[in-house]
N, C-alpha and C positions, 0 to 999 in steps of 0.2 A: 054143829058139824055141817049142817046143810048150809048155813050162812057162810061159812068159810069157803066152802066149795063154790058157792055162788060168786063170792068175791073173786075167787081165782079165775072162774070162767069169764067174768066181765073183764078182768085185767088182760087175760089172754086175748079176748076179742078186741080190745082197744089197741093192743100192740099190733095185732094182725092188721087191723084197719089202717093204722099209721104206716105200717110197712108197705101196704098196698098203695096208699096215696103217694108215697115217696117214689115207689117203683114207676108208677104211671107218669109222674112229673119228669122223671129222668129219661124215660123212653120217649117222651114227646119231643119232636125236632124243634129246635130254636131258630127263629128267623134271623138271618144275618143282618148286622147293622149296616144301614145304608152308607155307601162310600161317598165322600165329598166329590161332587161332580164339578168339572171345569168346563165351562161353556167354550166350545171351539167355534171359531168363525165359520159361518155357513158358507159352503162352497158348492158349486154345481156338481151334480152327481158325476158328470163326465170329466170334471177337472182332475188331472193327475195329481198325485201327491207331490208336494214340493221336494225337489232334490236337495239333498243336504249340501250346504255351502262348503266350498273348499276351505279347508283350514289354512289360515295364513301362517307362514313360518314365523316362529317367534324371533324377535330381534335379538341378535347376540348381546350378551351381557357386556356392558362397558368394561374395557380393560382398566384395571387400576392404574391411576396416574403415577408416574415415576418421578420422584423428586431428585433432581440432580444436585448434589452438593459440590461446592467448589473444592478443588483439590487442596489438601492441607498444605500450608506454606512450608517451603523447604527450610530446614533448620539453618539459622544464621551461622555464617562462617565464623570461626574463631578469630578474634582480632589479631592482626599482625603485631609484632613488637612495636612497629612505628606508630600504630594507632593508639597505643596505650600511653603515649607521651602526653603530658598535661597540656591543655589548650591554653595558648597565650592569652593574657588578659586583654580585653577589648579596649580600644583607644577611647579616651573620655569624649563624650558627646557635647560637653559644654566647655566654655573657656573661663579663665580666671585672670584678673589683672591685679598686679601689685604696683600701685601708683605712689611715687615719692616726688619730692621737689626740693630744690636747693633753698627754698624759703619754707621752714617748717610751719605746719598748720594751715597750709593752703586749702581752700574749700574745693571739693571735688564734686562734679556733676556728670552723670552719664545719661544721655538722652533727656536732658533737662530735669533729671531726678537727683536730688541731693544724696550723696553717698556718705560723706564724712570729711575728715581733714587728713592731710598727708602726715605720715605715711599710712596708707590704707590698702587692704586687700579686698577685692571685689570678686566673690566666687559666683559660679552658676550664671555665667553670661551667655546668652544664646549666640552661637557663631553668626557672623555677618557684619554689616556696617553699623557703626554706632558713633554718636557725637560725644566727644570728651571736652569738658570745660573745666578750667581751674582759675581761681581768683585768689590773689594775695594783696594785702593792703600795701599801697605804695608802688604797685607794679601794674603793668598792663595785663589784662586778662588773657588767658591762653585758651584757644579754641582750635580743635582739629578733628577731622573725621578719621576714625581708625577702623581697621578690619580685625575682628576678633575670630580666632581659630580655636579649635579644641586644644586644651592644655593651658598652661600658665605662661603669662608674658609680663615682663617687667618694663615699666615706663618711668622715666625720670624727666621731670619738667624743670628746665633751668630758667627761672624768672630773672636771674641776675645777668643772663646773657642778653645782649642787645641785638634785636632782630629788626631788619629794615629792608624793604624791597619796594622802592618807589620809582616811577618813571613819569616823565612828562615831555611832550613836544614843546620846543621853545624856538624863539627867534632872537638871535643875538644882534643887538644894534651896535654897529661900529660907529666910529666917528664919521666915517664916510661909508654908507651902505649898510648891509646886514647879511647874515647867513642863518640858515635854519639847521637845527640839529635836535638832539635828545639829551636831556639831563637824566642820569641814572644814579640813584642813591642807594647804598647798602651800608651795613654797619662798618664795612672796611673803608668807605670813603665816597666821595662825590666825583663823578666824571662827566665831561661834556663830549659827546660824540657828534662830529659834523664832517661834512665832506671837505671842509677847509682844514687841512692837517695842521696849519699854523695857528688855528684858533682853538683847538681842543685842549683839554687839560684833564688831569686826574689827581685828586688830593684827598688825604684823610679828612674826616669831618672836623677833627680838632685842629687841622692846619688852615682853617678858614678864618681870616680876620673879620670878614663881614659876610653875614648871611641874613639879609633883611628883605621884607616884602613891603611894598607901598601899594596898598589896595586901591586907593583912589586913582593912582597913576597906572595901575595894572602893570607893575614892574617888580621884578625880583633881582635884587642887587647882590652879587657874589664877588668877594675880593679874596684872592689867595694870598697867604702870607708872603711877603716879599715878592709879590707877583702883580699881575694886572687885575683890573676890575672889569666885571661883566654886568651888563644890564640885559636881563632876559624878559621877554614878553610872551604872551600866549598867541599862537598863530591866529586864533579866532577872537582875540581880545577878551578872553574869559579870565577874569581875575580870580574866580572861585577855584579854578584848578591850580593857579599859582599859590593861593593861600593854603590849600590842603597839602600841597607838596612841601611848602615851607613849614607847616605845623608838624608833619611827620618827621622831617629831618631834624627840626629843632628839638623834639623829644629825645631822639636818639643821641644828639650831641650832649644834652643835659645829663643823660645817664652815663655816657662815656666820661664826662668830666667828673662824675661822682665816683668813678672807679669800676663800674661794671664793664665786663669784657664783651667785645663783639662776638656774635655767634659765627661759627664757621659756616661758610656758604657751600 
């Protein structure tokens, strides 16, 4: 009994001591925590405190940019009845040639390029100036500059027609004296034009009894059937011109004698 009482007394004493210690600790004032100090620049004691700076007005906020859109296009007007008509077809931009000849199988060349033999059609030719050549065996070659336009064109080459266009200045020697003039030869005939009206003549090529050239003597002799005889020389004594004239006229006479027809002038 005495031990229990002693234990109780000791327990009470311990509790009372603990309560007293807690009470004292709570009643003791606590030191405040030191605040963070900011060192201010040293100024003279007499210096006045700086005046607060005037506040600058804030810049106005930028106005939002306005994007201007182009006005919407006006609606297209309804087509008139006339505009609904079909558009006419455009004219062709290239040319075409249909080439034929009175001698079948003639060789055709355009701008020195072989095309084929007659009859032949040449499409897609660029408009403009071109050179046309044809050749047929036994006949003189044909050469001509042609103008090609958009669209088709038919060309007929007549090899059997006799073409001739030759001229030469001459001097006609008379028995007494002489006269000057010009000899003109075509497929229709030969004529001598001179200021002496009594000395001129005009005859078909086949109506000439004599048509010879003497190259060494530089003389061209012409005799009209049932007519007079003419001895022509070159005014400059050039026998080459007399020879070339005689050659061209002689070829035409040979073809006419074979039955070829003279070309119309």
